[in-house]
N, C-alpha and C positions, 0 to 999 in steps of 0.2 A: 594386613589389608589385602596384599596380593597373594596370600598363601592359603586361601580358603580351600580351593581345589583347582585342578587344572582347568575345568570348564568355567568355573567362576572367574579365574584369572583372565581367560580369553574374553569373556563377556565384559569385564571391567575395562580391559584395554580397548575393545571395540567401542565401548560407550565413550571413553575419553577421546578417542580419535574422532568420533562423530561430533562431539561437542566442540572440539578444536576447529573442525573443518566446516562448521555451519556457516551459511551465507549471512550477510548483513544487508539490510535494506534501509533506505532513507525515505521516510514517508511524510506527506503533507497531511496535517490533521485539520478538522473542521469545527465549526461552532457547535454549541450544545444542541440547538434545535435540529441541525442536520444530523448530528450523531444519533439523537433519539429517533429520528425518522428512519435511519438505516437500521438501527438496532431492532426497531419494530418489524422491519421487513425480514431481517435475519430470523427473528423469532417465528414469524409466520411461516417462512419456508421450512424451518425446523419442525414446527408443529404439524405441518401438512406432510411431512416425510419426504420433502423434495430435495433438501440440501441441509447438511448439518455442520459442515466445516467452519463457516464463518461464525456460527453461533457458539461453537464449543472451543474454538482455537485460542480465544483470548485476544483476538485482533481488535483494533479500533477502526471505525470507518476512516478510510484514507485513500489517497492517490499516491502510488509509489513513484518516487522521483528517480531512484537509482537502486540497483542491486549489485553487490560485489561478492565474488566467490569467497573471498577472505579479505581481512583488513588488518592493519597493525594497530591493535587496540591496547591501551586507550589513546594513543596518539591520534588516531582517526577521529575519535570523539571530540578531542580538543579542536581539531581542524574544522569539523562540522559546526561546532559551537561558534567558532570565530567567524566562519563564513556567514552565518545567519545573524550575527550580532548586529542589533540595530535595524534589522529588516522589519518592514511593516506587513501587517495582514493585508490580504487582498481578496476580492470577490471572484467567484467562478460561477458560471451558469451551466447547469446540467439540463440538457435539452433532448436527450435521446437514450434509448436502450441499445446496447451492443452485445455482441457475442464473439468469443474466440472458439473456433472449432479445431479439434485435433483428436488425440487419444481420449481426452475428456473434454467437457464443455465448461466454459466460464461465461457467466452472464454478468453484465456490468452496466452501470450508469456512465454515460460518456459526457464529459464537459466540452463546451466550446473551447477549442485550442486557440487562445488569445495571446496577446503579447506578453502578459504576465507569466503564463505557463511556459511559453517558448523560452523566455529569457531566463527564468529560474532554472530550467533544465539545461540550457546551453551554458550558462554561467557556472553552474555547479560542476558540470563535467570539465569545463576549462580549468577550474580551480583544482580539480582532482585528476589531472591528466596522467599523473604518475600511477594511477590505478586503472588506466584504460584496459590493460591486458587482463584485469580481474573483473571488469564490468560485464554484466549481462548485456548482450548486444541489443536486445529488444528495447532497452531504456535509453540508449544513446541518442543524442540529437539527430534528427532525421529519420529515426526508426520509432521513436517513442509514440505510443498511443495512450495518452493519459486516461485512466479509468478508475472507477470506484467499484470494487467487486461486490456483487450481490450473492453470487453462488460460485462454487469452485469444485471441480473434480467430479461432476455428475456425468452420467451418460447422455447421449444425444436426446433421447426421448424426454428425460426429466428436464433437460435444458430448454426444450421447446415448451414444456408445460410451465416452466418458470417464466419464460418470456411472455406467454399468454396471460399468466397471472399478473405479472407486473404491468404489462401493457394495458390491462383493463382499467387500471386506476392511475397510471402515470400522468403527471402534469409537470412541465418544466419548472425548475426551481433554482433559486439563487442560494449559494452557500459561501461562507467566508473561511478562507484558510487562516487559521489562528495559531497554528503551531507546527512543529516538525519533530519527528521522533526517529531515533535509530533503533532498529529491531533486528535481533538475532533470531534466526528461525531454522527449521522447525524442530522442537516446539517453539512457540512464540515467546520471546523475552524482550520486553521493552527496556532498552538500555539507558537512553537519555532523551528527555523531552525538553524542547525549547519553545517558549511562548514568544510569539511575534508581537511587535508593538501594534496597538490598535490604530487603524487608519482613521484619519479625520475626513469627514464628509461622507465617504462611502458610496459615491456615485459610480455606477458601473454601466458603461455604454455598450458592452458586449452582451446583448440580450439574445434570446432565441428566435427573434423575428427575422 
């Protein structure tokens, strides 16, 4: 296996190192109606040549709760599963379109940052304090801007085109967080999905008004 040739050996070693050092994210997943809505947008952006990553990556519509440079797997998986055991689904309102600017542009739907989102983020990081040195700072309590990515890795001009396209038809909508998934990336590998208990009643006072 390691003796094909010198260059092949180097390539294989680099590939193994890359796979070992891939980051892990913990992501909130949504109801089927919301998923289909977002998949439709990813398809449209892809077909118009504006953004392809979300369409081809294998990602699911999500809001990322935390990202770690590396974790102790599968112990990490067991701890995440224990943390969410018995947790109920909850509703989130997406009321605006946002953008992250930098070397590349990310366009996203932004939810109302309510008590549910704040508490799940804070409580998760409290439970995983031993991983603080491996956590991406952007997702830590006080820094976290929850978002559902619509496009990723475009230039500024395409980012503005995407905002105009989405803005022309955007209306605020309610979604339900129905699950959690651990993702190893990139490329995207869904490692463990946890279904949350269905909430009773379903009233959500945190509207976009």
